[in-house]
C-alpha positions as CSV (number, residue, x, y, z in Angstrom):
1,I,-8.3,8.6,37.9
2,L,-8.2,11.1,35.0
3,P,-11.4,13.2,34.2
4,R,-13.3,11.7,31.0
5,Y,-12.9,14.5,28.7
6,V,-9.0,14.0,29.2
7,L,-9.4,10.6,28.3
8,G,-11.5,11.5,25.4
9,A,-8.8,14.1,24.1
10,V,-5.7,11.6,24.8
11,R,-7.5,8.9,22.9
12,R,-8.2,11.4,19.8
13,M,-4.7,12.5,19.9
14,V,-3.4,8.6,20.1
15,I,-6.1,7.9,17.2
16,T,-5.0,11.0,14.9
17,V,-1.3,10.1,15.4
18,V,-1.8,6.4,14.8
19,R,-4.0,7.1,11.6
20,R,-1.4,9.5,10.3
21,M,1.6,7.0,10.9
22,V,-0.6,4.3,9.1
23,I,-1.2,6.6,6.3
24,T,2.4,7.5,5.8
25,V,3.5,3.8,6.2
26,V,0.9,2.6,3.7
27,R,1.8,5.5,1.3
28,R,5.2,4.6,1.4
29,M,4.9,0.9,0.8
30,V,2.6,1.7,-2.2
31,I,4.8,4.3,-3.7
32,T,7.8,1.6,-3.3
33,V,5.5,-1.4,-4.7
34,V,4.4,0.8,-7.7
35,R,7.9,2.1,-8.4
36,R,9.3,-1.5,-8.4
37,V,6.5,-2.8,-10.8
38,V,7.0,0.3,-13.0
39,I,10.8,-0.4,-13.3
40,T,10.3,-4.1,-14.0
41,V,7.6,-3.4,-16.6
42,V,9.7,-0.8,-18.0
43,R,12.9,-3.1,-18.2
44,R,10.9,-5.7,-19.7
45,M,9.4,-3.6,-22.1
46,V,12.8,-2.2,-23.2
47,I,14.3,-5.5,-23.3
48,T,11.7,-7.1,-25.7
49,V,11.7,-3.8,-27.9
50,A,15.6,-4.1,-28.1
51,V,15.5,-7.8,-29.1
52,F,12.9,-7.1,-31.7
53,A,14.5,-4.3,-33.1
54,H,17.8,-6.3,-33.3
55,T,16.3,-9.2,-35.0
56,A,14.3,-6.8,-37.3
57,T,17.2,-4.8,-38.3
58,H,19.1,-8.2,-38.7
59,C,16.8,-9.6,-40.9
60,C,16.3,-6.5,-42.9
61,F,20.0,-6.0,-43.0
62,Q,20.7,-9.4,-44.4
63,F,17.4,-9.1,-46.7
64,L,19.1,-5.9,-48.4
65,I,22.6,-7.4,-48.7
66,R,21.2,-10.4,-50.5
67,A,18.9,-8.2,-52.7
68,L,21.8,-5.8,-53.6
69,R,24.7,-8.0,-54.3
70,P,24.0,-11.9,-53.9
71,T,27.1,-12.8,-55.9
72,D,29.6,-11.0,-53.5
73,L,27.9,-12.2,-50.7
74,V,28.4,-16.0,-51.9
75,V,31.9,-15.1,-52.8
76,S,33.0,-13.7,-49.2
77,A,30.8,-16.4,-47.5
């Protein structure tokens, strides 16, 4: 049987190692989750902005064309 202080030191070492491992694992998990969430959010935002810009430019373009030359548009269409 080992003396008590050796057991205490071993226990302390094990606790510190386990704590460090848990901290690193949790940090890695959090980083991956945050990265995934950020990527999905940014992608969704980009898609919505692109769709909105596309529709807005399309509507504005058609409106401008109609306002500038309605007869030509009718003839061409």
